[in-house]
KOLLUMDO-773597 format. One line per 5 residues: their letters; for each residue x, y, z of C-alpha. Coordinates in nm, 4 decimals. Example, Ala and Ser with C-alpha at 12.3 -4.5 7.8 and 13.67 -1.06 7.14 Angstrom:
BEGIN
as	1.2300 -0.4500 0.7800 ~ 1.3670 -0.1060 0.7140
***
This chain:
BEGIN
matlk	-1.4703 28.0427 5.0566 ~ -1.2240 27.7518 5.1142 ~ -0.8456 27.8621 4.9898 ~ -0.5726 27.6337 4.9663 ~ -0.2134 27.6994 4.9480
yfikg	0.1362 27.5195 4.9293 ~ 0.4386 27.6447 5.1111 ~ 0.7947 27.5101 5.2224 ~ 0.9608 27.5601 5.5350 ~ 1.3679 27.6193 5.5854
nqnpt	1.5998 27.5689 5.3617 ~ 1.7381 27.2078 5.4348 ~ 1.7348 26.9565 5.1001 ~ 1.4979 26.7885 5.0736 ~ 1.2672 26.9878 5.2190
tiylr	0.8677 26.8961 5.2743 ~ 0.5749 27.0821 5.1247 ~ 0.2884 27.1479 5.3621 ~ -0.0587 27.2535 5.2686 ~ -0.2719 27.4927 5.4568
faqgr	-0.6243 27.5093 5.4242 ~ -0.8877 27.7552 5.5680 ~ -1.2387 27.8530 5.5394 ~ -1.3133 28.2045 5.7110 ~ -1.1721 28.2525 6.0833
kidlk	-1.2766 27.8995 6.1972 ~ -1.1412 27.6381 5.9816 ~ -0.7658 27.6856 5.9401 ~ -0.5824 27.3326 5.9002 ~ -0.2214 27.2687 5.8190
rstsl	-0.0607 26.9530 5.6985 ~ 0.2229 26.7775 5.5669 ~ 0.1816 26.6278 5.2189 ~ 0.4897 26.4002 5.2800 ~ 0.6214 26.5521 4.9491
linpk	0.9829 26.6538 4.9554 ~ 1.1479 26.9100 4.6993 ~ 1.4881 27.0469 4.7013 ~ 1.3855 27.4600 4.8067 ~ 1.5657 27.5883 4.4998
ywnnt	1.2923 27.4227 4.2682 ~ 0.9930 27.6100 4.4716 ~ 0.8460 27.8879 4.4293 ~ 0.7024 27.9866 4.7978 ~ 0.5077 28.3171 4.6953
kgsvk	0.2940 28.1072 4.4235 ~ 0.2525 27.7985 4.5926 ~ 0.3895 27.5693 4.3188 ~ 0.6753 27.4148 4.1657 ~ 0.9288 27.5854 3.9394
qisef	0.9073 27.4843 3.6075 ~ 1.2402 27.4851 3.4675 ~ 1.4688 27.2373 3.2185 ~ 1.7003 27.1136 3.4997 ~ 1.4269 26.9451 3.7376
kdkkn	1.3348 26.6338 3.5641 ~ 1.0360 26.5642 3.8816 ~ 0.9294 26.8878 3.7732 ~ 0.5382 26.7299 3.5966 ~ 0.5178 26.5021 3.8526
lqndl	0.4966 26.6853 4.1508 ~ 0.3309 26.9738 4.0521 ~ 0.0824 26.7248 3.8571 ~ 0.0229 26.5294 4.1990 ~ 0.0100 26.8721 4.4398
nglet	-0.2993 27.0460 4.1310 ~ -0.4734 26.6547 4.1905 ~ -0.4796 26.6752 4.6054 ~ -0.5517 27.0224 4.5534 ~ -0.8588 26.9783 4.3517
tilns	-0.9385 26.6489 4.5972 ~ -0.9297 26.8151 4.8961 ~ -1.1731 27.1049 4.7528 ~ -1.4438 26.8640 4.6028 ~ -1.4240 26.6756 4.9182
fndhy	-1.4362 26.9748 5.1152 ~ -1.7628 27.0548 4.8875 ~ -1.9332 26.7594 4.8898 ~ -1.8584 26.7095 5.2904 ~ -1.9011 27.0213 5.4076
tkggi	-2.2575 27.0846 5.2308 ~ -2.4105 26.7644 5.4106 ~ -2.3023 26.8902 5.7654 ~ -2.0007 26.6637 5.8103 ~ -1.6828 26.7975 6.0423
insqw	-1.4218 26.9806 5.8430 ~ -1.0941 26.9154 6.0904 ~ -0.7385 26.7514 6.1120 ~ -0.9438 26.3924 6.0874 ~ -1.1124 26.4985 5.7960
lneti	-0.7804 26.6245 5.6114 ~ -0.5538 26.3482 5.6996 ~ -0.8234 26.0950 5.4967 ~ -0.8618 26.3042 5.2142 ~ -0.4871 26.3297 5.1787
kqyfq	-0.4694 25.9348 5.2371 ~ -0.7349 25.8715 4.9401 ~ -0.5622 26.1156 4.7272 ~ -0.2599 25.8861 4.7246 ~ -0.4512 25.5828 4.7419
qdsnt	-0.3400 25.4790 5.1122 ~ -0.6015 25.3023 5.2669 ~ -0.6413 25.2569 5.6652 ~ -0.4418 24.9450 5.6576 ~ -0.1407 25.0897 5.5090
dlnyl	0.1859 25.1967 5.6366 ~ 0.4004 25.3539 5.3812 ~ 0.6651 25.3050 5.6071 ~ 0.6825 24.9645 5.5194 ~ 0.8786 24.8346 5.2277
ldysk	0.6092 24.5928 5.0787 ~ 0.2589 24.8576 5.1086 ~ 0.5127 25.1252 4.9683 ~ 0.5455 24.8817 4.6797 ~ 0.2543 24.8117 4.6009
hyken	0.1438 25.2279 4.6514 ~ 0.4494 25.3056 4.3922 ~ 0.3023 25.0313 4.1612 ~ -0.0687 25.1120 4.1655 ~ 0.0868 25.5159 4.1088
ltnkv	0.2658 25.3983 3.7688 ~ -0.0329 25.5163 3.5652 ~ 0.0578 25.8370 3.6294 ~ 0.3557 25.8649 3.6363 ~ 0.4700 26.1449 3.4006
lstgv	0.8138 26.0322 3.1927 ~ 1.0671 26.2400 3.1185 ~ 0.9349 26.1840 2.7481 ~ 0.6598 26.4000 2.8823 ~ 0.4381 26.0817 2.8282
tgvts	0.2189 25.9400 3.1117 ~ 0.2169 25.6440 3.2303 ~ 0.4411 25.3181 3.1905 ~ 0.4065 25.0024 3.0103 ~ 0.2260 24.7392 3.0966
ntlkr	0.5821 24.5121 3.1133 ~ 0.7484 24.7674 3.3851 ~ 0.3860 24.7394 3.5787 ~ 0.4228 24.3510 3.5165 ~ 0.7990 24.3847 3.6301
yetii	0.6747 24.5645 3.9626 ~ 0.3928 24.2971 4.0314 ~ 0.7018 24.0595 4.0276 ~ 0.9106 24.2735 4.2938 ~ 0.5979 24.2428 4.5262
nkvta	0.5725 23.8737 4.4965 ~ 0.9250 23.8773 4.5415 ~ 0.9048 24.0604 4.8331 ~ 0.5793 23.9014 4.9989 ~ 0.7499 23.6047 4.9811
fetyk	1.1027 23.6765 5.1379 ~ 0.8796 23.8237 5.4475 ~ 0.7254 23.4900 5.4537 ~ 1.0617 23.3451 5.4447 ~ 1.1951 23.5054 5.7323
kkryt	0.8706 23.5494 5.8947 ~ 0.8701 23.9627 5.9435 ~ 0.7632 24.2605 5.7996 ~ 1.0500 24.4919 5.7095 ~ 1.0259 24.8708 5.7352
femvd	1.2585 25.1102 5.5175 ~ 1.4478 25.2078 5.8440 ~ 1.5377 24.8004 5.8409 ~ 1.6274 24.7748 5.4755 ~ 2.0344 24.7803 5.5382
lnfyn	2.3209 24.5210 5.5191 ~ 2.1936 24.2677 5.7115 ~ 1.8388 24.2807 5.4886 ~ 2.0929 24.2696 5.1451 ~ 2.2386 23.9800 5.2222
dfkty	1.9369 23.8112 5.3611 ~ 1.7372 23.9267 5.0118 ~ 2.0247 23.8197 4.8100 ~ 2.0919 23.5112 4.9338 ~ 1.7040 23.3972 4.9729
llnve	1.7413 23.4676 4.5780 ~ 1.9880 23.3205 4.4772 ~ 2.0093 22.9833 4.7110 ~ 1.5898 22.9419 4.7871 ~ 1.4449 23.1002 4.4486
klnln	1.7323 22.9365 4.2088 ~ 1.7584 23.2991 4.0108 ~ 2.1304 23.3789 3.8871 ~ 2.2737 23.6980 3.9692 ~ 2.1873 23.8944 3.6680
ttgry	1.7898 23.8179 3.7863 ~ 1.8998 23.9258 4.1592 ~ 2.0540 24.2285 4.1366 ~ 1.7345 24.3320 3.8993 ~ 1.5767 24.2908 4.2201
inyik	1.7900 24.4580 4.4476 ~ 1.8297 24.7572 4.1531 ~ 1.4301 24.7621 4.1982 ~ 1.4847 24.7837 4.6208 ~ 1.6659 25.0495 4.5711
tlcid	1.4784 25.2583 4.3262 ~ 1.1752 25.2140 4.5705 ~ 1.3692 25.3384 4.8745 ~ 1.4711 25.6584 4.6392 ~ 1.1171 25.7175 4.5709
akkhg	0.9874 25.6748 4.9693 ~ 1.2648 25.8925 5.0489 ~ 1.1602 26.1920 4.8029 ~ 0.8163 26.1420 4.9889 ~ 0.9354 26.1988 5.3429
vkinp	0.9496 25.8499 5.4380 ~ 1.2685 25.8009 5.6706 ~ 1.4901 25.4959 5.5173 ~ 1.8118 25.4113 5.6432 ~ 2.0839 25.5556 5.4389
vvlng	2.3419 25.2275 5.4023 ~ 2.0599 25.1947 5.0763 ~ 2.2884 25.4639 4.8776 ~ 2.6203 25.3735 4.9634 ~ 2.8468 25.1734 4.7284
efrat	2.7741 24.8532 4.9486 ~ 2.4381 24.8355 4.8353 ~ 2.4995 24.7058 4.5051 ~ 2.3486 24.4792 4.2263 ~ 2.5190 24.1616 4.2117
kekvs	2.6140 24.0786 3.7976 ~ 2.7776 23.8327 3.5834 ~ 2.8714 23.7657 3.2201 ~ 2.6147 23.6995 2.9823 ~ 2.6552 23.4122 2.7431
fitls	2.4048 23.4714 2.4559 ~ 2.4582 23.3113 2.1250 ~ 2.4210 23.4801 1.7399 ~ 2.4339 23.3305 1.3753 ~ 2.6897 23.4122 1.1797
eteiq	2.6184 23.5168 0.8275 ~ 2.7618 23.1402 0.7524 ~ 2.4785 22.9787 0.9298 ~ 2.2183 23.2912 0.8245 ~ 2.3078 23.1794 0.4970
tiykh	2.2704 22.8181 0.5468 ~ 1.9531 22.8577 0.7144 ~ 1.8507 23.0653 0.3834 ~ 1.9130 22.8255 0.1469 ~ 1.7877 22.4515 0.3481
dfkes	1.5045 22.3437 0.1919 ~ 1.1517 22.3287 0.3795 ~ 0.9149 22.2785 0.1479 ~ 0.8524 21.9730 0.2935 ~ 0.7323 22.1801 0.6446
pyldn	0.5668 22.4791 0.5450 ~ 0.5332 22.5979 0.8860 ~ 0.9124 22.5204 0.8954 ~ 0.9463 22.7661 0.5685 ~ 0.7175 23.0070 0.7187
arnwl	0.9060 23.0588 1.0466 ~ 1.2865 23.0196 0.8651 ~ 1.1566 23.3273 0.6885 ~ 1.0178 23.5440 0.9612 ~ 1.3860 23.4327 1.1025
iigvw	1.6174 23.5526 0.7865 ~ 1.4116 23.8802 0.8391 ~ 1.4627 23.9001 1.1516 ~ 1.8588 23.8695 1.1291 ~ 1.8564 24.1084 0.8582
tgarv	1.6140 24.3827 1.0466 ~ 1.7029 24.3210 1.4177 ~ 1.3702 24.3878 1.5281 ~ 1.2447 24.2917 1.8131 ~ 0.9895 23.9605 1.8123
sdllk	0.6786 24.2136 1.8836 ~ 0.7611 24.4256 1.6284 ~ 0.8791 24.1878 1.3592 ~ 0.6190 23.9210 1.3576 ~ 0.3269 24.2316 1.3073
ftknn	0.5114 24.3474 0.9581 ~ 0.3207 24.3872 0.6425 ~ 0.3394 24.5246 0.3053 ~ 0.1901 24.8363 0.5008 ~ 0.5616 24.8592 0.6353
ihngf	0.7248 24.9101 0.3213 ~ 0.7518 25.2458 0.1582 ~ 0.9589 25.2383 -0.1911 ~ 1.2228 24.9625 -0.1340 ~ 1.2690 25.0518 0.3172
ieyta	1.0697 24.8914 0.6003 ~ 0.9947 25.1449 0.8496 ~ 0.7776 25.1182 1.1491 ~ 0.7262 25.2729 1.5124 ~ 0.8781 24.9856 1.7672
kktnq	0.6249 24.9066 2.0317 ~ 0.8996 24.9229 2.3263 ~ 1.0711 25.2236 2.3176 ~ 0.7990 25.4230 2.0348 ~ 1.0841 25.4971 1.7782
kiilp	1.0894 25.5362 1.4439 ~ 1.2952 25.3273 1.2394 ~ 1.3656 25.3136 0.8879 ~ 1.6133 25.0322 0.6633 ~ 1.6726 24.9216 0.3523
lhpqv	1.5389 24.5831 0.2355 ~ 1.8054 24.3386 0.2334 ~ 1.8408 24.1247 -0.0440 ~ 1.7533 23.7845 0.1376 ~ 1.4179 23.9478 0.3067
keiln	1.3986 24.0864 -0.1093 ~ 1.3510 23.7691 -0.2494 ~ 1.1374 23.6222 0.0458 ~ 0.8944 23.8817 -0.0115 ~ 0.9045 23.8309 -0.4050
nnnge	0.8324 23.4495 -0.3933 ~ 0.5678 23.5531 -0.1601 ~ 0.3439 23.7720 -0.4183 ~ 0.4983 24.1065 -0.2061 ~ 0.3527 23.9850 0.1312
fprei	0.5111 23.9019 0.4349 ~ 0.5308 23.5428 0.5903 ~ 0.2390 23.4397 0.7597 ~ 0.1880 23.5579 1.1085 ~ 0.2484 23.3674 1.4421
saqrf	0.2922 23.3912 1.7903 ~ 0.5816 23.4436 1.9524 ~ 0.5867 23.1285 2.1196 ~ 0.5348 22.9596 1.8309 ~ 0.7949 23.0875 1.6430
ndyik	1.0179 23.0109 1.9773 ~ 0.9367 22.6922 1.9304 ~ 0.9917 22.6340 1.5191 ~ 1.2956 22.8315 1.5342 ~ 1.4841 22.5527 1.7365
tvckk	1.3833 22.3296 1.4853 ~ 1.4436 22.5429 1.1508 ~ 1.8238 22.5354 1.3121 ~ 1.8171 22.2184 1.4068 ~ 1.7338 22.0757 1.0525
akine	1.9583 22.3276 0.9196 ~ 2.2518 22.1203 1.1111 ~ 2.3654 22.4478 1.3605 ~ 2.5118 22.1573 1.5434 ~ 2.8192 22.3511 1.7031
tvkgt	2.8304 22.3148 2.0893 ~ 2.8914 22.6390 2.2905 ~ 2.8210 22.7642 2.6176 ~ 2.4890 22.8744 2.7606 ~ 2.1865 22.9175 2.9595
lkkkl	1.9038 22.6664 2.8936 ~ 1.5646 22.7094 3.0783 ~ 1.5206 22.3551 3.2269 ~ 1.2190 22.2908 3.5199 ~ 1.3676 22.2247 3.8925
kkkvw	1.0389 22.1544 4.0390 ~ 0.6583 22.1818 3.9526 ~ 0.5702 22.4908 3.8402 ~ 0.9470 22.6240 3.8496 ~ 1.1974 22.6639 3.5714
rnvkg	1.4980 22.8399 3.5765 ~ 1.8137 22.8737 3.3149 ~ 2.1027 22.6153 3.3841 ~ 2.4874 22.6695 3.2115 ~ 2.6455 22.4405 3.0380
eykkh	2.7324 22.3592 2.7161 ~ 2.4757 22.2715 2.4219 ~ 2.3981 22.2138 2.0257 ~ 2.3465 22.5639 1.9393 ~ 2.0371 22.5322 1.8134
klvss	1.8734 22.4030 2.1463 ~ 1.9846 22.8008 2.2463 ~ 1.8040 22.9813 1.9799 ~ 1.5449 23.1946 2.0505 ~ 1.3288 23.5069 1.9048
hicrr	1.6344 23.7637 2.0878 ~ 1.8965 23.5990 1.8447 ~ 1.7395 23.7855 1.5655 ~ 1.8715 24.1302 1.7370 ~ 2.1728 24.0333 1.8595
sfatn	2.3214 23.8649 1.5169 ~ 2.1851 24.1927 1.3229 ~ 2.4168 24.3687 1.5792 ~ 2.6513 24.2048 1.6364 ~ 2.7392 24.0586 1.1961
hygkl	2.7394 24.4344 1.1862 ~ 2.9018 24.5873 1.4319 ~ 3.3066 24.7200 1.3046 ~ 3.1690 24.6784 0.9205 ~ 2.8974 24.9924 0.9443
ptpvi	3.0061 25.2940 1.1740 ~ 2.8261 25.1734 1.5345 ~ 2.5360 25.5090 1.5369 ~ 2.3932 25.3695 1.2237 ~ 2.3523 25.0229 1.3844
mavtg	2.2442 25.1554 1.7140 ~ 1.9444 25.3503 1.5016 ~ 1.8418 25.0101 1.3649 ~ 1.9022 24.8616 1.7364 ~ 1.7180 25.1565 1.9160
hqtek	1.9537 25.1653 2.1658 ~ 2.0130 25.5337 2.3428 ~ 2.4121 25.5124 2.4001 ~ 2.7085 25.3176 2.2374 ~ 2.7732 25.1886 2.6161
mflny	2.4018 25.0426 2.6179 ~ 2.4990 24.8977 2.3049 ~ 2.8437 24.7368 2.3492 ~ 2.7268 24.5730 2.6395 ~ 2.4307 24.4150 2.4582
igkta	2.6633 24.2740 2.2119 ~ 2.9163 24.1794 2.4348 ~ 3.2147 24.4037 2.3429 ~ 3.4557 24.5018 2.6104 ~ 3.7588 24.7803 2.6003
kdnan	4.0279 24.4457 2.4892 ~ 3.7796 24.3982 2.2187 ~ 3.7695 24.7683 2.0909 ~ 4.1571 24.7609 2.1498 ~ 4.2318 24.4738 1.8844
vlhef	3.9842 24.5818 1.6435 ~ 4.2555 24.9272 1.6667 ~ 4.5168 24.6809 1.6403 ~ 4.4688 24.5132 1.3288 ~ 4.3424 24.8481 1.1538
wqvqe	4.6653 24.9484 1.2357 ~ 4.8320 24.6621 1.1093 ~ 4.6843 24.6880 0.7823 ~ 4.7739 24.9998 0.7423 ~ 5.0891 24.9339 0.7965
qkkkq	5.0875 24.6980 0.5546 ~ 4.9720 24.8930 0.2875 ~ 5.2702 25.1586 0.3579 ~ 5.4968 24.8413 0.3178 ~ 5.3178 24.7317 -0.0369
kpkld	5.5542 24.9097 -0.2983 ~ 5.3933 25.0151 -0.6160 ~ 5.4400 24.7481 -0.9591 ~ 5.5369 24.9288 -1.2770 ~ 5.3946 24.7492 -1.6154
ivkte	5.7072 24.8283 -1.8808 ~ 5.4767 24.9022 -2.1866 ~ 5.6896 24.8236 -2.5148 ~ 5.6023 25.0897 -2.7842 ~ 5.7251 25.0665 -3.1476
ta	5.9471 25.3466 -3.2761 ~ 5.9366 25.4077 -3.6207
***
């Protein structure tokens, strides 16, 4: 009977997980799985991962081991019954088959590993217990594959993980900024993706350049200019008459609902009356899978009442983006502000260009969520706003609305000033005349 057991050697952290495959006295093969683990999370007696809470990747790793065992045993049964030779070559090919590595794939190379990493994201068990990632995450890694491919073509060489050093960092950053014409924040995201791939490769036994893990291999950043609609501007848009342009009237109504719900466009434009329960909007955010409940704002109530309790007519996100620019232009939202506007640099290449523009030109669907967060900040407890926007930490939320330590200090200063004024105010006593007998 064929048996398979996993084991580790020594206590070095991280250490490689090996397997021993045996069948009778004639077949006894040992091979590396290329998977790594901290020895304190491994049970060598059972040959399995310890299922303890502090080890966040326990489910993914054990699932890989279980899947690899099933693949090897199934392959053995099929191969052996057909008279195939069971040897080291067979075992190596079977392990490669499980990890979806073809004969032309070398996981020591950055590009090969990035493709392998993306292909396996659909089987990744997240910290929430959910298996697989969103389509947007898959698209992001498809993009980094394209960028690495273009960069290697530009440099006319392939990069192994050991070649990903500070020279690679500087060359890759320069390429993205000067050739691809990307901004610093987008460039920084790609650098972070490279670091993620390196760290994952290291976990699976691939030798990487340790410089990736030091402070110099860091993402580039710059302060983002974003725009919001003030409550006064929202009121102006709400009161503007669009009856002669029904499509703009419809888009305006969606915009008003957006700024008073803080919903992402992927959720906003899917609202129906089925989302309303006892005066509250209830929905599950598509991106985060969070349940969100919030009351109907008076302006939202009026829009629904004027539409027989129904939400506006559904439109695509692209048309919504296009129409609300016109809506804001018609409503004379014309303040000149700093921002970025997408411009065509060459055929099929569009990039955001910094400058000063009329506010209506910079309006996009994201203005809904930012306006909700910004207009309510300082008026409502931050956790209440975060429950609507879906931010997990206050730091993330404050970064999102562009608040700094100085902004918070000013809020505290104003609060103390108001308190001091209240103390100085003397109560006024009115003299009440009474008649005496």
